[in-house]
Structures are given as structure tokens and as C-alpha cells.
C-alpha positions in Angstrom: -2.2 22.1 8.3 -3.0 22.3 4.6 -3.5 25.7 3.2 -5.6 27.1 0.4 -4.2 27.8 -3.1 -1.4 30.3 -3.0 -0.9 30.2 0.7 1.2 27.0 1.3 4.7 28.3 0.7 7.7 28.7 2.9 7.8 31.7 5.1 8.2 34.8 2.8 11.5 36.6 2.6 12.0 40.2 3.5 10.3 42.6 1.0 7.2 40.4 0.6 4.1 42.6 0.2 1.9 43.0 3.2 -1.3 41.0 3.3 -3.9 42.4 1.1 -1.4 43.8 -1.5 -0.7 41.9 -4.8 2.8 40.4 -5.1 5.1 41.9 -7.8 5.1 38.8 -9.9 1.3 38.5 -9.8 -1.0 36.7 -7.4 -1.2 37.2 -3.6 1.5 36.7 -1.1 1.3 33.7 1.4 -0.7 34.6 4.5 -2.0 33.0 7.7 1.2 31.3 8.9 1.4 33.1 12.2 -2.4 32.9 12.9 -2.4 29.3 12.0 0.4 28.6 14.5 -1.6 30.4 17.3 -5.1 29.1 16.7 -4.8 25.5 15.5 -2.4 23.9 18.0 -4.8 24.3 21.0 -7.9 23.4 18.9 -6.3 20.3 17.4 -4.9 19.3 20.8 -8.5 19.4 22.2 -9.8 17.4 19.2 -7.1 14.7 19.8 -7.6 14.5 23.6 -11.4 14.3 23.5 -11.5 12.2 20.4 -9.1 9.6 21.6 -10.7 9.3 25.0 -14.3 9.1 23.6 -13.4 6.6 20.9 -11.3 4.5 23.3 -14.4 4.1 25.5 -16.5 3.3 22.5 -14.0 0.7 21.2 -13.9 -0.9 24.7 -17.6 -1.2 24.8 -17.9 -2.6 21.3 -15.1 -5.1 21.8 -15.5 -6.2 25.4 -19.0 -5.4 26.5 -21.1 -6.4 23.6 -21.7 -10.1 23.3 -23.2 -9.9 19.8 -22.9 -7.5 17.0 -25.4 -6.5 14.3 -25.0 -4.6 11.0 -25.3 -1.2 12.8 -22.5 -2.1 15.2 -20.3 -3.0 12.2 -20.8 0.4 10.7 -20.2 2.2 14.1 -16.9 0.3 14.6 -15.7 1.3 11.2 -16.6 4.9 12.1 -14.4 4.5 15.2 -11.6 3.3 13.0 -11.9 6.3 10.7 -11.8 8.6 13.6 -8.7 7.0 15.1 -6.8 7.1 11.8 -7.7 10.8 11.4 -6.7 11.6 15.0 -3.3 9.8 15.0 -2.3 12.0 12.1 -2.7 15.2 14.1 0.1 15.1 16.7 2.7 15.4 13.9 0.8 18.3 12.5 0.6 20.0 15.9 4.3 19.6 16.4 5.0 21.2 13.0 2.8 24.1 13.8 4.4 24.7 17.2 8.0 24.2 15.9 7.4 26.2 12.7 8.9 23.5 10.5 8.3 19.9 9.4 11.0 17.6 10.7 9.6 14.2 9.9 10.6 13.8 6.3 8.9 13.1 3.0 7.3 9.7 3.7 5.7 10.8 6.9 4.4 14.0 5.2 2.7 11.9 2.4 1.2 9.5 4.9 0.1 12.4 7.2 -1.8 14.2 4.5 -3.3 11.0 3.1 -4.6 10.0 6.5 -6.1 13.4 7.2 -8.0 13.8 3.9 -9.0 10.2 3.3 -10.3 9.6 6.8 -12.2 12.9 6.8 -14.0 11.6 3.8 -14.5 8.1 5.4 -16.1 9.7 8.4 -18.6 11.6 6.2 -19.4 8.5 4.2 -19.9 6.2 7.2 -22.1 8.7 9.0 -24.2 8.8 5.9 -24.4 5.0 5.7 -25.5 4.9 9.4 -28.3 7.4 8.8 -29.4 5.7 5.6 -29.5 2.3 7.4 -31.6 3.7 10.1 -33.9 5.3 7.5 -34.3 1.9 5.8 -35.1 0.1 9.1 -38.0 2.5 9.8 -39.4 3.4 6.3 -38.7 0.1 4.5 -38.6 -2.5 7.3 -39.0 -5.4 4.9 -36.3 -4.2 2.5 -33.1 -6.1 1.7 -30.9 -3.4 3.4 -32.7 -4.0 6.8 -31.7 -7.7 6.7 -28.0 -7.2 6.3 -25.9 -9.7 8.1 -22.7 -8.8 9.9 -20.7 -10.2 7.0 -22.6 -8.2 4.5 -22.3 -5.0 6.5 -18.5 -5.6 6.7 -18.4 -6.0 2.9 -20.3 -2.8 2.5 -18.0 -1.0 4.9 -15.0 -2.3 3.0 -16.5 -0.9 -0.3 -16.9 2.5 1.4 -13.2 2.5 2.5 -12.1 1.6 -1.0 -14.3 4.2 -2.6 -13.1 7.0 -0.3 -9.4 6.0 -0.4 -8.9 5.5 -4.1 -9.1 9.2 -5.1 -6.6 10.1 -2.4 -4.0 7.4 -3.3 -2.3 9.6 -5.9 -1.3 11.9 -3.0 1.2 9.3 -1.9 3.1 9.5 -5.2 4.2 13.2 -4.8 6.7 14.9 -2.4 4.7 17.6 -0.6 7.5 19.0 1.6 8.2 22.6 0.6 11.9 23.3 1.0 12.2 27.0 0.1 14.4 29.6 1.7 12.5 29.2 4.9 11.9 26.2 7.1 10.6 23.0 5.5 6.9 22.6 5.6 4.5 19.8 4.8 1.6 21.2 2.7 -0.6 19.7 0.1 -1.7 22.9 -1.5 0.7 25.1 -3.3 0.8 28.3 -5.4 0.2 28.2 -9.1 3.7 29.4 -9.9 5.3 26.5 -7.9 3.0 23.7 -8.8 3.7 20.9 -11.3 0.9 19.7 -13.5 0.5 16.6 -11.4 0.1 18.6 -8.2 -2.4 20.9 -9.9 -4.5 17.9 -10.9 -4.5 16.6 -7.4 -5.5 20.0 -6.0 -8.4 20.2 -8.5 -9.5 16.7 -7.5 -9.3 17.6 -3.9 -11.5 20.7 -4.5 -14.1 18.7 -6.4 -14.2 15.9 -3.8 -14.5 18.4 -0.9 -17.6 20.0 -2.4 -19.0 16.8 -3.8 -18.7 14.8 -0.6 -20.3 17.5 1.4 -23.2 18.2 -1.0 -24.0 14.5 -1.6 -23.8 13.6 2.0 -25.9 16.5 3.2 -28.6 15.8 0.6 -28.8 12.1 1.7 -28.9 13.0 5.4 -31.7 15.5 4.9 -33.6 13.0 2.8 -33.4 10.4 5.5 -34.4 12.9 8.2 -37.4 14.2 6.2 -38.6 10.7 5.3 -38.4 9.4 8.8 -40.2 12.4 10.1 -43.0 12.0 7.6 -43.4 8.3 8.7 -43.8 9.3 12.3 -47.6 9.9 12.0 -48.3 6.5 10.4 -46.2 4.7 13.0 -47.9 6.5 15.8 -51.3 5.2 14.5 -49.8 1.7 14.7 -48.5 2.2 18.2 -44.8 2.0 17.1 -43.9 5.7 17.3 -41.0 5.1 19.8 -38.8 3.3 17.2 -39.3 6.2 14.7 -38.5 8.8 17.3 -35.2 7.0 18.0 -34.4 6.9 14.3 -35.3 10.6 14.1 -32.9 11.4 17.0 -30.1 9.5 15.3 -30.5 11.4 12.0 -30.8 14.7 13.8 -27.6 14.0 15.8 -25.8 13.1 12.6 -27.0 16.2 10.7 -26.1 18.4 13.6 -22.5 17.0 13.9 -22.1 17.1 10.1 -23.2 20.7 9.8 -21.1 21.9 12.7 -17.9 20.2 11.6 -18.0 20.4 7.8 -20.3 23.2 6.7 -18.0 26.1 7.6 -15.0 24.6 5.7 -17.0 23.8 2.7 -18.7 27.2 2.4 -15.5 29.1 3.0 -13.6 27.0 0.6 -16.2 27.5 -2.1 -16.0 31.3 -1.4 -12.2 31.2 -1.7 -12.4 29.4 -5.1 -15.0 31.9 -6.4 -12.9 34.8 -5.1 -9.8 33.6 -6.9 -11.7 32.9 -10.1 -13.7 36.1 -10.3 -11.3 38.5 -8.5 -7.8 37.0 -8.7 -6.1 40.3 -7.7 -8.3 41.0 -4.7 -5.7 40.0 -2.1 -7.7 41.5 0.8 -10.6 39.1 0.1 -8.2 36.2 -0.3 -6.5 37.0 3.0 -9.8 37.2 4.9 -11.1 34.0 3.4 -7.9 32.2 4.1 -8.0 33.2 7.8 -11.6 31.9 8.0 -10.4 28.7 6.3 -7.6 28.2 8.9 -10.0 28.7 11.8 -12.5 26.2 10.3 -10.0 23.5 9.9 -10.1 22.6 13.6 -13.8 21.9 13.3 -13.2 19.1 10.7 -11.5 17.0 13.4 -14.0 17.9 16.1 -16.1 15.4 14.3 -14.0 12.6 15.7 -14.5 13.9 19.2 -18.3 14.2 18.8 -18.9 10.9 17.2 -19.1 9.0 20.5 -22.3 11.0 21.2 -23.6 9.5 17.9 -22.9 6.0 19.2 -25.1 6.6 22.3 -27.9 7.9 20.1 -27.6 5.3 17.4 -27.4 2.0 19.3 -29.6 0.9 22.2 -27.2 -2.0 22.6 -24.3 0.4 23.0 -26.2 2.4 25.6 -27.1 -0.8 27.6 -23.5 -2.1 27.5 -22.1 1.3 28.5 -24.5 1.9 31.4 -24.1 -1.6 32.6 -20.4 -0.9 33.2 -21.3 2.2 35.3 -21.6 1.5 39.1 -25.3 1.7 40.1 -24.7 4.6 42.5 -23.5 6.7 39.6 -26.6 6.2 37.5 -28.6 9.4 38.1 -31.1 9.1 35.4 -33.8 6.4 36.0 -34.9 6.5 32.4 -31.5 5.7 31.0 -30.9 3.1 33.8 -34.2 1.4 32.9 -33.2 1.4 29.2 -29.9 -0.2 30.0 -31.4 -3.0 32.2 -31.9 -6.2 30.4 -34.5 -7.5 32.8 -36.0 -4.3 34.3 -39.6 -3.8 35.2 -41.5 -1.5 32.9 -41.6 2.1 34.2 -44.7 4.3 34.0 -42.7 7.5 33.8 -43.6 9.7 30.8 -39.9 10.7 30.4 -38.8 7.1 29.8 -38.1 6.3 26.2 -37.8 2.5 26.2 -39.6 0.1 28.5 -37.5 -2.6 30.2 -38.9 -6.1 29.9 -38.4 -9.3 31.9 -37.1 -10.9 28.7 -34.2 -9.0 27.2 -34.3 -8.1 23.5 -31.6 -10.0 21.6 -28.9 -7.5 20.6 -29.0 -8.6 17.0 -32.5 -7.3 16.7 -32.0 -4.0 18.4 -31.8 -0.9 16.2 
């Protein structure tokens, strides 16, 4: 897994200062290699297993259970693709952590790092697009964004992919395999003494993108949530509060997943940068922050395992198709069962969110 500045070097030779002590040539010694090998493999393995299973079910529903797609479905399917591409990059990383060395060569190293970083950004961007689309459907129901066709949604998703991938493409131009006196390792970050100018520019770009994508996405997500919540009162007066509550749940789920998976890494990384800038010789602080960074890395990919929950919240069509595939005897919640029925009779239960109707709502019109 990628390490912070100064950490990603080969295993130090004998005589390297203990963690927390400055190195003789200046700077801090590499740290966290052993802890990384202990904590990350089980965490990343759990992310891969849960993520692949959940997204496989989601992809099956989208491709084989839905008869019609709408713009929201297009965005969700692209999020599934981003999660898959991020998850398939992890088995090689897990093997390298367990074996203590990178054995897959230079090309695989470049692709592995590119997939991890670019698809993390793609997941953040697509989650933000989904929340903004739901905000537009509720707050600006007559706006142009709410009338997106499937084709237009596909073009918008393609633009998102190009936007998030372009800044990461230069990573493919450099060899990131570290071949020091220890075992070869595949790292993006490197120490200042080892780095070429090109690598240093890439590292600086990565730092800027990590902070920028988090801050911008969080600001947009909170904006959507606040505006939808404010519109709840007016929609209640018009008798249309159910639609707003659904949109509010979608945004709340996105914000919760976003904060859980990306806030720790962003905050700790920012603290690490400040520590190196303001107290470059405080190796104890550098060591502590590096350990926290390593622990938080597993949360980034937990996002891919939690996104299937977002599909359930975000698309009533997805819920209907998913629950229609479940045997009736396994449906324990009448409210969800009624929501999934395309011709159910309206229930009077106060816990039911959506009323079934004799005439099913066309999927293209569902939120």
C-alpha cells in the first residue's frame, strides 16, 4: 500500500535509527512496514470479499432484473464499475503485503497504483453526482438536470471518468518499483532524497488532489443535504413529503459513507503534511501520524463494500427488482415487500414508506 512521504523505501539496513529518532543524513527513517503487513491484509481482504459480493449482486440486478434504466441507474452502474476497478487492484497489494515484496513487475505496479488512486477519486465524484442529481429532482424538479436522458447521463458519467483519470495518467509514465538493498516494493510515495523531480511533482499533485476532492465533494454533499432538508417543510404542505424524505435518506447515506471512508485519511494526511512542513525533525510525530495513515487506508476501500447499501437507498427501482428476486417466504418486512410489489394494495401501516398501487410506476419515472 502506498506510504506517506519519507516512508516508502525498502526495508532499512542494520544501523537505521529507531522510529522517532532522526536519521544521520537528515529526515526520518522509514516506518510502519511491519504494522502495515499486520493490519492491512485482513482489512483489505474483508473489503474485497464484501465489496465484490455486494457489487456482484448490484450488477446482476441492474443488468438482468431491471427492464428499463433511467439517469439515476446509469450513475449507479458507473459507481459499480468504479468500485470493481478499485477492488480488483487489491489482491496484488494484499499478496505484496503478506510476502513482503512485489513480484509482479513494473507494468503491473504502475497499473495497480493508477487503478487504486483514480478509482478512489471516481467513487467520490460519482457519489457526489448521485447526491446532486437527487437534490435537483427535489429542489428544482423542472430544471434541465432532472430531465436527463439515459444517453445524456452516460455522457456526463464519461466526462466524470475523464476528469478524474486525466490527473492520474502521468503515474503510468514512471517506474514506481523500489529496488534497494531490501526486497522490491511497489510504492508511489518516496523520500525526498530518492525522488526525481518528476516523481516529486506527481506526489505534490496527489497531495493537492486528495485534499481538493475531499473538500469539494464534502461541501457539495452537505449543500445538497441542507437544501433538501429545508425543502421538506414546503413539500409537506403540498402533500409530497415522502419524495423529499427519500432524497434526504439518500444524501444522508452518501454523507455517512463518505465521512466514514474518506475523512480519517484526509485529516491524517493533512496533519502529516503540516507536521513535515512545520516540524521536519519531529520523527516521533511523523511516526505516529504514519501509523494512523496506514490504519486509515483500509477505510478508503471499505467504500466499495458499503456502496451497495447506497443503491438500496437511492433507487426504488433497484429495491423493487432486488426484493422481487427474493422468495416470498424470506420477505420478513411487509413495508419493504409492499414497496417492491408493482401491483400491491395500498397499506395503512404508518411504518410503510411507499404505497403500492394497482398500476405500477414506470421505472423511468422513479427516483
